[in-house]
C-alpha positions in Angstrom: 73.5 237.7 7.5 70.8 236.0 9.7 67.8 237.7 9.7 65.4 235.2 11.8 65.4 238.0 14.9 63.0 240.2 13.0 60.9 237.4 12.6 60.5 237.8 16.5 59.7 241.0 16.4 55.5 240.3 16.3 55.6 237.8 19.0 58.0 240.2 21.3 55.3 243.1 21.3 52.7 240.6 21.8 54.4 239.4 24.8 54.8 243.0 26.1 51.1 243.9 25.8 50.1 241.3 27.4 51.8 239.4 29.7 53.7 242.5 30.4 51.0 245.1 30.5 52.1 247.3 27.3 55.3 249.9 27.1 53.4 252.2 29.6 53.3 249.6 32.7 57.0 248.7 31.6 57.9 251.8 31.8 56.2 252.2 35.3 57.5 249.1 36.2 61.1 249.9 36.0 61.2 253.7 37.2 59.3 252.1 40.5 61.9 249.2 41.0 64.7 251.9 40.1 64.2 253.7 42.8 62.7 251.6 45.6 66.2 249.3 44.3 68.7 252.5 44.6 66.7 253.0 48.0 67.7 249.6 49.0 71.0 250.1 47.6 71.7 253.1 49.7 70.7 251.9 53.0 72.6 249.2 52.5 75.7 250.7 52.1 75.1 253.5 54.2 75.1 256.6 51.8 72.4 257.9 50.0 71.1 258.9 46.5 71.9 261.3 44.0 69.2 263.1 43.4 67.6 266.9 42.6 65.1 269.2 44.0 62.3 267.8 42.1 63.2 264.8 42.1 63.6 263.5 38.6 66.8 262.2 39.1 65.2 259.2 40.6 61.5 259.3 40.8 61.1 259.5 36.5 64.4 257.9 35.7 65.2 253.7 35.4 68.8 254.1 36.4 69.1 255.9 39.2 72.7 256.8 41.1 73.8 255.9 44.3 77.1 256.9 46.3 79.7 254.3 47.0 80.8 254.0 51.0 84.5 255.6 50.0 86.8 258.7 50.6 88.9 259.6 48.1 91.8 261.0 49.8 90.7 258.5 52.8 90.2 255.3 51.3 92.1 255.8 47.7 94.6 258.1 47.0 95.0 260.4 44.2 97.3 257.8 41.8 94.3 254.7 42.1 91.5 257.0 41.8 91.3 255.7 38.2 91.7 251.4 39.3 88.7 252.4 41.3 86.1 251.8 38.7 87.7 248.8 36.8 88.3 247.3 40.1 84.9 247.1 41.0 83.5 246.2 37.8 86.2 243.0 37.7 84.8 242.4 41.0 81.5 242.3 40.0 81.6 240.1 37.2 84.4 237.8 37.9 83.4 237.4 41.6 79.5 237.7 42.0 78.6 237.3 38.8 77.0 240.4 37.8 77.5 244.6 36.7 76.8 247.7 38.7 78.0 250.8 36.6 80.1 252.9 38.9 81.6 256.3 37.7 83.7 258.7 39.8 81.9 262.3 39.7 82.8 265.5 42.4 84.7 264.1 44.4 82.7 260.8 44.7 82.3 257.4 43.8 78.6 256.2 42.4 76.9 253.3 40.9 74.2 253.7 38.8 71.1 251.0 39.4 68.8 250.5 36.7 65.6 249.3 36.4 64.3 246.4 34.1 61.1 244.5 33.8 62.8 241.7 35.0 64.3 242.5 37.9 63.1 242.3 42.1 64.3 243.8 44.9 66.0 240.9 45.7 68.3 241.6 43.4 69.3 245.2 44.1 69.8 243.9 47.5 72.2 241.5 46.0 73.6 243.9 44.5 74.1 246.3 47.3 75.7 243.3 48.9 78.4 242.8 46.4 78.7 247.2 46.4 79.4 246.9 50.2 81.9 243.9 50.0 83.9 245.2 47.2 84.3 248.4 49.1 85.7 247.0 52.4 87.7 245.1 50.7 89.3 248.3 49.5 88.9 250.1 52.6 90.8 247.0 54.3 93.4 247.3 51.8 96.1 249.6 52.8 98.0 249.6 49.2 94.8 251.4 47.8 96.0 254.5 50.2 99.7 255.1 48.8 
């Protein structure tokens, strides 16, 4: 067993406090960039962000869901419904060298974007463009509708 990672904890905590401004600042940054990043992704996809009346699904979270521009029954046939998430994940990893979690919920596919201290708004814009290209590829391929 390698116990050396545990020796990094004091330095990591010091870095988070001195360089990043502490845990509260980190959480504020992550939730703020997740909110604004999700808005950017939704604009690129021409869809919307999943939220509730209180706004707590977007403004108080580091993870925000954005609807993908795919229509069940129109772009995707019943027999392919379960394959979409796996296909999008594979495309993101191998073609775009990234990952955004996706899920099918309540008749729609959603992408969950996450705010992290190392992300900038441009990262969300890139992710949105990647998702749009993948969704457009699915829409152009008639085999998904069978």
